[in-house]
Phi, psi and omega in degrees: 000143180298150176293127186303317185301330184259356186250324183229121177277160175298326178295322178296322178291321176301314180298320180297311184289330175299319177289320182296323183260014184303136181085348180275143179231158176278184185293344176265003178086010181267152179308133188294334182299331179302320178296316182296319180293319180295320178299315180299315181292325176296318178296317179301316181295318180296320178302317182288314184293321182274353180051049181294139183283074182241140173291156181303322180294323178292319177301316180298317178300317182295321180292321175298316181295327178298316179292328185267003196296340179250005189290324178286321183289322192244003179227182182280353185281146181245172176301321178296324177298321178295322177297315181299325181284350174104010179284145183288163178296330177296319177294311184296319180301319180292318179297317179297320180295334182266000181273127181287135181230149178273083182241010179083355180277143179291162179300314181294328175297321178291325176296320178298321178300316179295317183297325182266003181291335182083357181267111185294330180295313179297319178297313180302314184293317181292324177296314179295324177300311182288326177297320178291321179293332181263004181302128184304324180295321178288320179298319181297335182273356181288140178293329179227125179281132180242089183304324182294328178292318178294322177296320178297317179295318181300315180296319182291322180294327175296316179295314182289323178297320178295319179294321180293322180304326181301332182271000185258355184284147176292156175304137180092351178272121181286100188302317183299318181293317181292315181296321178297319179295316180293321181293329182275348185280156183283348185286350179054039184297321184282305186296330181279344183088358182297329182297332182270359178294142177293351177257006189300120173285325180297321180296321178297310182297318181296320180284326179291316186257351182307317183301340184268356179298316181281341183216072186299336181294342178283345182294122181288171177301136182276129184306126177083346186268349180057052185252081181297145178295156000264154170282128182274317179219153174215135181226146173262148176051056185266126177277129177239124195267151171281170180278036174214162190274316187280178176078183179266139180250149186296149176238112180275144181297321179218138175233121185245134178233129174247185180298330186238000187218154171238120186240117177260132181247122172256115186256135178232148180238279178261347187306320182297345186251011173263159176295138180245141173271198178294147180298140180274095185207144181235172180295345182302330183283354177273001179298142181279066185237004191263347177089163186295337185268017176237022185299321183292321175295321179295320177296320177297319178302314180296320181292326177290322178295321181281342183085011180278343173249124181234139178230125181277327188243326182270132175275080185295324180297319179295315180297321178299316179298317178300320180295316178298320180293317179297322179298321177297318185296327183268015175255348189227159172059212185290346181265358183301129177093350178285149174285149183240138182231134173252113181256119177265111185249121190227145174270157175229070183294150179283329186208160171288162180304332180279003178096351180290128185292145172267120185301139177300328179297322179294320178297317180294320179294322178300314178297322179297319179292324175300314179298319180295318178298314180301320180294322182293328186252005183299135177097349178281172186300321179271114182280116179267126177226161181223157182199136174277158174298329177299318179292318180299313181293328176296322176295319178294325177299326184277359182288158173276353182276107182297323179297321178294319178300316180295321180295317178302319180296320181290322177297316181295323180290323184282320189243141176274090188241342193224104175268344178198168177264209193286074176277108179110355173065040178290154178106000000 
């Protein structure tokens, strides 16, 4: 069979499906081809944004299948017709997998089959298909709203998003361990689709620290945290509780425990450069439960409540809550008496995923606010330190561990995290 890339252009496939679906409209009465074109473009965008490790020929096959995904189900054409037209078996296999059949299996059961197929192309197309069907603008145009249909799409997108996330991890990251940690966390990163966002902070932290989940002793000393080897345990998306039962408790991106220390890592990517509202903080944190060695954090809490301390880029309220939770953790159980460190780990991207530059002034103000926060809480029981991803990766580059060096290079290649190294001596 002829090579698909050289025999059928995407424009030829567009022309074919326009003819095949001629006269067909979606549930809102719009020409059906519009849906097929949007699905194809969504798949193209996801491949680029997620930097999926696909050969150009595989990407081309997936885009053809995206345009063709309803042609067997909704037109007179068959899989054999596609073969005769010169489409590859990879294209046809995906189209057949996406074709609805009356086999007694539930819709969610069919979604599970696609999710567990291991074929990233089929997963991508079905996820884009359901996202387009659930798009609020399209839903608003429907003559009759079907809540059960939207619920079905929401459940399927959660399943497919989780399956797609498995294909986005860097080499050496144990996907099962990371996915289990994310699935158990309160942030709903997987089911909501946030993990697949090109701005995802969780994806950065999971890929940077994921390789150490199965072998925490390999994690090098964290800059500024004074964490001598060996690391005994390391967890992603770790809940650290306050000294009360109700309410929401903080979830740290990474929690590292050594023989003498508990180190909580709060990782940021684009968050410092988004608009911030009023700090999310209540009078509950003013309770006299933190001890004499947390006075500076308590003073910061009061100033945040009064509005006399303002931070444009740094989420000071979140860091304060993490500090209070870490202080609680080292007062009880097997961690009692350990020193506690709160490490603020931050990226300094050059641009947003859409290419819009992040102003250097915003980066400088963010660093200035980190320094101001550190000064306010210096000397308290919870030692606050900071480190940029650029500094962290530079430390990994200097390691004798070749595997660690390669991992640092892959993190740097995948993510726009470091515009400079330690300018200003933070940490």
